[in-house]
C-alpha positions, 0 to 999 in steps of 0.5 A, a space after each residue: 646762678 641768677 640770670 640777668 635780663 635786660 628788657 627792650 620794648 617800646 611798650 611801657 605796658 609790655 616792659 612792666 609786665 615782662 619785669 613783673 613776670 621775670 622778677 617773680 622767678 627765683 633764678 632771674 633778675 631784671 637789670 634794666 628796661 629800655 624803650 628803644 635800642 639807643 637806650 639799650 646799647 648804653 644799658 648793655 654796657 652798664 649792666 652786662 646782661 646774660 639775656 636780652 629780650 628784644 621787641 621786633 618793631 621799635 622806634 629810632 632803630 629797627 629791632 633787626 638792625 639793632 640785633 645785627 649790630 649786636 651779634 656782630 659787636 657784642 654777641 649775647 643770647 637774645 629772645 625776640 618778642 614778636 607780634 603774631 602777624 604775617 609781617 611779624 613772623 617774617 621779621 622773627 624768622 629773619 631775627 633767628 637767621 641773624 642769631 636770636 636764640 628763640 622768640 615769644 609772641 605777644 598775645 593778640 587779645 587782652 595783653 595783660 592777661 595774655 602775657 601773664 598766661 605766657 609767664 611760664 613760656 617766657 621764663 622757660 625760653 629765657 632759661 634756655 637762652 641763658 644756656 644756649 650756645 651762640 654759633 658763629 654766623 656764616 654768610 648766607 648759603 647759596 642754595 643753587 651752588 651748594 646743592 648736592 648732586 642728584 641721586 644715583 638711583 632715582 627709583 629710591 627717591 620714591 621708596 625712601 622718606 626723610 623725617 626731621 625733628 627740631 626745636 630751639 635753633 631748628 629753623 636755621 638747622 633745617 634751612 642748612 639741611 634743606 638748602 642742600 637737598 637735590 631736586 630729586 631727593 626723597 620726600 621729607 616731613 618736618 616737625 619744628 616746634 613753632 606756634 601757629 602763624 609762623 610755620 607757613 612763613 617758615 615753609 614759604 621762606 624755605 621754599 624760596 631758598 631751596 631746590 626742592 618744594 617746601 610747603 606747610 602741610 595741609 593733610 592728605 597730600 601725596 608725598 612725592 620726591 623733591 617735596 618737603 612738608 612742614 608741620 603746621 603750628 596747630 597740629 601734629 604731622 603724621 605719616 600715613 599710607 594710601 595703597 603704595 603712596 605715602 601721605 601726610 596726615 594732620 591730628 589736633 589731639 593733645 600735645 605730646 611732651 608738651 608740644 603740638 606738633 610733636 616730633 615723637 608723633 611724627 617719628 612714631 607714625 614713620 616707624 609704623 608706615 615706613 620702617 626700613 625705608 625711612 631716614 630719621 634726623 634729629 636736630 638742635 632743641 631743648 627737651 626729649 621730644 623725638 628721642 623715643 620715636 627715633 628709637 622706635 624708628 630704629 627698631 623698625 629698621 630705619 637709619 637715623 642721624 643726630 646733630 652733634 653738640 658742637 653745631 647745636 644751639 641746644 644739645 637736648 633732643 639729640 643728646 636724649 636720642 643718642 643716650 637711648 641708642 637711637 642714632 646710628 650716626 652723629 654729625 655737624 649740621 653742615 655735614 648731615 645733608 651729604 651723609 644722608 645722601 651718601 647713605 641713600 646712594 649706598 642703598 642704591 648701589 646695593 640694590 643695583 648689585 642684587 
């Protein structure tokens, strides 16, 4: 099947380069280019594209306003084309909340050469978007109202550790999970495939919504209950130990499974240093990153959860983990927080009986 792509960008250069990149692919065709959302609206009706690439900041109608209307009236897979700035990253995160499948960033230096270098990434994301499941958008969750009850055995918060891995669709899945975590939940480490410059904005946004404290990991931080650390876009995030304490560690070594940060790197270190005290959660995303690491966690005694296909934007990473037998339980993203906390509380009940 040939993927029909409509390009929406106010830059004539970007429209031309994107057209060149996409037209070079044997499985894609450009059905139109539009300089703004007003023109795009008519072209969508005329060309019925499979995927839309959408600039974040445009004249006549803001990209976010257009995306919100589009997802309400004519939902379709959208890949945002974002500037690598603080404002650009915040707008892009909002676009993902509104239903965009994924995003690519415009190169900061030498746009023409940079875009051509990005050709493979752009095309991969369009292919993923064409196959992605468009989930029904729900009203924003109220973090306070929906927070789960505090842990019944607070001592377990220091002993246990939760590690999360995700990719495409993961920003919303992680938010759905963290927003329900009580203030005394065990420490949490997160690897979300995301470029440098976006992970800090992602962590800050989560921190503003959650009962727990969320921050971008800096390395050598003590992992305390009620705190979550997001892998920075430039480094792998690992679990380490210093005496009895869990610590964060960053590593700028080569990508693993084409990713840095890599979920496998986080999960492998968790298997080594936390063993049976860890709970693994693998969420929506393309590829297999995290599957082998989750299996190592299971073999080390950890208890693992996988997001189910129905609630995934892309059921790739969870499917691979399930196929390896690495997951103990599979659940809808809306059920995962309660299942994790129920498992932790069941552990507390057992320890109280001993």
